[in-house]
C-alpha positions, -999 to +999 in steps of 0.1 A: +076-427-661+084-452-680+114-480-674+128-503-704+155-532-704+184-526-725+205-550-731+243-545-742+250-581-750+275-605-725+306-611-718+329-634-700+345-634-661+365-662-642+337-676-624+354-680-588+362-640-592+329-630-590+316-653-563+345-647-544+345-678-511+322-694-519+332-732-531+331-740-567+302-768-564+277-738-550+286-714-572+284-738-606+247-745-602+239-708-603+263-697-637+284-726-644+317-722-662+331-733-693+369-753-697+386-724-684+365-712-657+350-682-668+309-670-667+290-657-692+274-626-673+253-602-691+257-562-693+215-555-683+212-519-686+179-498-676+164-466-701+143-447-678+115-423-694+108-395-672+086-371-685+111-349-713+142-370-700+155-398-714+183-414-685+199-446-694+216-464-664+249-476-672+263-487-713+283-516-711+317-525-724+315-503-760+337-514-785+366-493-790+392-521-774+413-539-792+411-578-802+435-591-774+411-574-748+385-583-759+400-616-755+404-615-715+365-611-715+347-632-747+319-608-752+294-616-772+252-623-783+233-599-807+223-572-786+231-535-780+225-505-767+215-493-803+189-527-811+172-520-774+171-482-783+157-486-813+133-513-804+118-488-783+122-461-814+152-442-802+186-436-810+215-432-791+210-395-800+176-397-778+194-400-748+192-368-725+211-383-692+240-412-690+238-420-651+271-442-645+268-463-616+307-466-619+332-464-636+344-501-643+346-510-680+316-533-683+299-502-672+310-474-690+328-487-720+297-479-742+299-443-732+325-429-756+335-447-790+361-445-822+356-421-853+387-429-869+412-414-848+393-393-821+369-403-791+337-391-793+309-395-765+282-425-779+250-401-768+263-370-782+231-352-763+237-364-729+250-349-696+275-379-686+271-383-648+290-394-622+302-382-583+336-356-576+344-391-551+342-422-575+355-399-603+386-386-584+391-428-576+388-438-613+417-410-620+439-423-601+429-456-586+448-481-569+473-508-582+445-539-573+415-519-598+436-504-624+428-524-647+388-521-647+397-481-651+402-473-682+414-437-696+398-439-732+364-447-711+368-418-690+387-392-699+368-375-732+336-374-712+353-345-693+371-331-725+338-327-740+320-313-710+296-336-709+300-348-674+285-333-637+290-351-610+260-354-584+264-337-551+235-358-529+238-375-497+229-410-492+194-419-502+182-385-514+168-375-540+187-368-575+153-358-596+119-360-584+113-396-578+151-411-583+173-413-551+205-420-551+216-454-531+259-447-520+278-481-512+319-485-510+324-519-508+328-528-545+345-495-554+350-456-539+313-441-545+287-465-561+261-450-572+224-468-571+194-459-590+166-465-566+133-456-584+102-449-576+074-460-605+040-461-598+035-477-568+067-499-567+103-491-555+132-503-584+169-506-572+192-509-598+216-530-582+248-526-606+276-544-586+265-544-551+241-576-558+255-591-594+232-617-595+202-633-580+226-651-569+246-629-552+215-618-530+229-649-501+251-625-481+291-644-479+282-642-517+304-610-526+329-609-556+366-614-553+373-583-572+354-561-543+380-536-525+362-542-494+342-572-488+336-566-451+316-535-465+298-551-491+286-574-466+266-550-442+258-527-473+240-562-487+226-565-452+215-530-448+196-526-483+182-564-483+163-554-450+147-527-469+143-541-495+118-568-480+097-543-456+090-516-489+081-546-513+113-537-534+123-553-577+159-558-574+172-555-611+198-569-620+222-559-647+252-591-644+227-616-644+224-636-678+188-651-665+173-633-649+165-598-652+141-592-615+133-608-585+115-601-548+124-606-522+108-626-489+125-631-451+134-669-444+145-685-415+173-689-427+174-652-440+164-632-470+163-648-498+148-643-536+108-653-536+101-644-577+123-646-604+103-618-629+112-598-658+107-559-656+081-565-678+060-589-660+062-568-628+039-548-639+060-516-633+050-497-663+013-501-655 
């Protein structure tokens, strides 16, 4: 198995929303905001080479929305899924599986692209993976979460016949060396891949820990549907991560790809910030 970082670009979100009840005087040090209180965030994806499989975990927001939509989120940067794959000698056609942690637009928007008037799969040879509880939640969202679930990102996956629903339970293997952790604080049944590569376990954190700053327990996004559930889920995962020396992979941190943790008198804290390449996970 080999793991690779694939950057899908950057975008902006309101800093206060991303850090919840944490005062700006504190979070501003972690991720400064512009004059409109917007902070820059990454859309950092993961490519897993696993035998004959090439599994892409999440895929950013894509390119098919209109100018009004993008004016709210300011996508920028030169990175893209296509460029990241090309640097490794692959194209979108080489992806066998697209693992979607959840169906918010900044995680799954790259799943579908426009070809003329049609919406078609970006990864035409891939199986797209979600789960029943989350899929149904995305199709029938509550009013608070509705703006994050865009039908044009979701329905074509099913209509093209490439959708599969994962049926594993929490912590169970989805395939050899890849377990799935389910969390429900951010949204219904978000899936975090827990990957064993050699002697190292990596957890793809999605929106449970969107950045290294969110390792601190009270730093919970205002976007989360059930913030107290997120708090408890973070506490549980952090305990396991420290005890087993996991590597955490951050999807949204604009600067930091990964970290290792340590237990301190003040709780679990970041011990080391590191890139995936420098972590030695690929041997």
